[in-house]
N, C-alpha and C positions, 0 to 999 in steps of 0.2 A: 434492535440492531442502534447504534446509537449516531442521529446525524449529524449533529455536528464535529462528532471529531472525523466520521465518512467521508465529508463534505473537506473538513480543512486537508484532508490528504490526500485527496481524487487528484486536485488539478496538478500538485506538482509528478506524478502521479503519468498522467494523461502526459502531458508534457515531453516527459522524456518519453513513453513506451511512444506519440508519434512519430518522434525525435528519432530512436530504435527503429524502430521499421522505414524508417527515412532511408537512415544512411549504411545500415546490418546488410553484407550484401548474403544475396537471398541462401545461401548452404547455411546460414548460422539464424533465422530467425525463432529457431527453434529455443533460444540464447534469452530475446528478446520479449518471449511470451513466458517468461522467467519472472519478471517486470511483477504481472498480473497475480501469481504470489508471493513475490515478496509485498507486497500494497499493503494482500490480506494477514500477509504476519503480524508487516508493519502494527495495522488494524488489530488485531487481535490483540495482540500485546499490551501494545498501547490502552484495550478499553480492561480488560484482568486485568492490568498494573493500576491504572483506577478503581474498579471495584473492589479492588484487592483498597487500595488507599487509605478509601472509604467506611471500609469496613473497624479497621483496626484503628478509623478519630472514635468512631463510636463506640 
């Protein structure tokens, strides 16, 4: 796990998730949980792209 990338992405997603959970209606909370899935998608894409760039440069 790349902790630096994780902690760079975590604060904005955490703030956004908290705000969405506070302001979205109760019957639409399923959509708010998608933010967590989007966080992990962004993280793994970033790690994969970075890994591919390192392999390409070597």
